[in-house]
C-alpha positions as a printed Julia matrix, in Angstrom:
185×3 Matrix{Float64}:
 -74.28  -12.38  -18.72
 -74.58  -10.74  -15.6
 -72.01  -10.73  -12.66
 -72.41  -13.62  -10.73
 -71.25  -12.3    -8.06
 -72.94   -9.72   -5.92
 -71.02   -6.1    -5.03
 -71.55   -6.48   -1.42
 -68.35   -4.55   -0.36
 -67.34   -1.14   -1.22
 -64.61    0.46   -3.76
 -60.76   -0.31   -3.8
 -60.36    3.54   -3.97
 -62.28    6.48   -2.73
 -64.42    8.0    -5.46
 -62.71   12.04   -4.75
 -59.06    9.73   -5.46
 -60.24    8.28   -9.3
 -61.65   11.54  -10.3
 -57.79   13.28   -9.01
 -56.23   11.02  -11.18
 -59.09   11.45  -13.7
 -58.99   14.81  -13.99
 -55.11   15.42  -13.81
 -52.59   15.62  -16.65
 -50.26   12.87  -16.93
 -46.9    13.22  -18.75
 -45.7     9.74  -20.04
 -43.65    8.09  -17.38
 -44.68   10.74  -14.58
 -44.07    9.02  -11.14
 -43.81   10.24   -7.96
 -40.21   10.75   -6.72
 -39.07    8.63   -4.42
 -35.77   10.15   -3.89
 -35.52   13.4    -1.48
 -33.02   16.58   -2.06
 -30.86   15.06    0.71
 -30.47   11.45   -0.69
 -29.26   13.11   -4.06
 -26.92   15.5    -2.24
 -25.54   12.36   -0.54
 -24.87   10.51   -3.74
 -22.76   13.48   -5.38
 -21.07   14.04   -2.0
 -20.45   10.25   -2.4
 -18.89   10.84   -5.89
 -16.95   13.63   -4.92
 -15.36   11.59   -2.21
 -14.57    8.66   -4.62
 -12.91   10.97   -7.47
 -11.17   12.71   -4.5
  -9.84    9.11   -3.21
  -8.38    8.09   -6.43
  -6.98   11.35   -7.05
  -5.11   11.63   -3.84
  -4.39    7.73   -4.29
  -2.24    8.52   -7.27
  -0.25   11.39   -5.82
   0.18   10.01   -2.91
   3.42    7.64   -3.36
   4.36    4.51   -1.02
   7.96    3.26   -0.72
   9.71    0.14   -2.07
  12.81   -0.66    0.13
  15.36   -3.37   -0.54
  16.2    -4.36    2.76
  18.77   -7.41    4.08
  20.56   -8.34    7.56
  23.41   -6.41    8.7
  25.71   -6.44   11.6
  27.91   -3.87   13.45
  31.53   -5.82   14.13
  33.35   -5.82   17.43
  35.08   -2.55   16.99
  31.57   -0.47   16.27
  33.21    1.92   13.68
  31.86    0.15   10.56
  28.74   -1.5     9.48
  28.39   -4.32    7.29
  24.92   -5.06    5.28
  23.99   -7.71    2.23
  21.26   -6.22    0.59
  19.71   -7.06   -3.29
  21.53   -5.84   -6.14
  18.85   -3.34   -6.76
  19.42   -1.47   -3.83
  23.46    0.08   -5.53
  22.07    2.16   -7.72
  20.5     4.42   -4.93
  23.64    3.22   -2.82
  25.69    4.78   -5.12
  23.94    7.84   -6.02
  24.21    8.94   -1.8
  21.06    7.15   -0.34
  21.03    6.6     3.12
  21.28    2.97    4.38
  18.72    2.43    7.17
  20.03    0.42    9.59
  17.58   -0.78   12.8
  19.71   -2.98   15.21
  18.22   -5.74   17.6
  18.62   -3.92   20.55
  15.71   -0.96   19.22
  18.73    1.84   18.42
  18.4     2.67   14.48
  21.19    4.54   12.49
  20.84    6.32    9.28
  24.2     6.53    7.07
  25.19    8.36    4.12
  28.27    9.54    2.9
  31.22    8.69    0.2
  32.81    6.25    2.53
  30.25    3.98    2.05
  31.89    0.83    0.13
  29.36   -1.44   -2.03
  30.82   -4.43   -4.02
  28.99   -7.52   -5.45
  29.69  -10.67   -2.94
  28.41  -14.16   -3.17
  26.17  -16.02   -0.68
  28.66  -17.87    0.76
  30.94  -14.59    1.61
  28.05  -13.04    3.03
  27.39  -15.75    5.46
  30.86  -15.75    6.43
  31.28  -11.75    7.16
  27.55  -11.9     8.88
  28.37  -14.6    10.99
  26.09  -17.63   12.74
  22.52  -16.74   11.4
  23.78  -14.22    8.87
  22.58  -17.28    6.37
  18.68  -17.0     6.76
  18.04  -13.52    7.06
  19.83  -13.07    3.31
  17.21  -11.65    0.52
  16.31  -13.83   -2.14
  18.05  -12.33   -4.91
  19.76  -13.12   -7.93
  22.72  -10.6    -7.28
  23.81   -9.49   -3.13
  25.57   -6.19   -2.45
  27.58   -6.19    0.46
  27.99   -2.59    1.78
  30.51   -1.7     4.35
  30.17    1.66    5.8
  31.55    3.85    8.42
  29.74    5.08   11.13
  29.66    8.49   12.32
  30.73    7.74   15.99
  32.18    4.97   17.42
  29.03    2.45   18.42
  29.45    0.55   21.91
  29.52   -2.84   21.73
  28.28   -5.13   18.57
  25.1    -5.89   17.25
  22.94   -7.71   14.44
  19.83   -6.08   12.4
  18.23   -5.3     9.1
  19.35   -2.78    7.17
  17.13   -1.26    4.8
  17.41    1.44    1.58
  14.53    3.05   -0.15
  14.66    2.71   -3.38
  11.78    4.38   -5.51
   7.85    5.54   -5.05
   4.81    3.41   -6.49
   1.7     5.61   -6.11
  -0.29    4.41   -3.42
  -3.47    2.76   -5.81
  -1.2     0.73   -7.64
   0.11   -0.71   -4.59
  -3.29   -1.63   -3.15
  -4.38   -2.63   -6.33
  -1.13   -5.05   -6.56
  -2.85   -6.63   -2.58
  -6.23   -7.62   -4.05
  -5.15   -9.28   -7.54
  -3.99  -12.77   -7.46
   0.04  -13.19   -8.64
   0.51  -14.56  -12.05
   0.27  -17.58  -12.6
  -2.01  -18.73   -9.49
  -4.83  -19.6   -11.49
């Protein structure tokens, strides 16, 4: 049976291209490269950067802090602070109590004169004065810290006290921020 449609147009490929393809020895899966050398170098540089960032995030530590309200009473010679009981071991080892007062002043207190004792919520509120209950840390146990100031403080002040209780790798901190808390479905 003859082809009913007459050949009235030119072939799709040039004759030279067809001959070149026919004569060229082709290996299985031989395809022209669509990736240049610059793209390959960028790929490996990206992999190296990801590996270095992952390694660095395991080495860089992010501080974990226990914090609570603080007060410099009338005489200005001591600081009262209420912190969660997680701060106790660090303070007993000589850790630094950092106090940021509402006036913007910052105090760092360390030394043997620091007194640490367990306290209940009612006593903590009474010692901290008005507004102290709203700033108490949510904890199963509270500690009252009395620390002498290195030099007398002019006046009174309220603020926030904190103690660095440990370090955690940056990667774990970032991953904890991404994952939902347990039980949130």
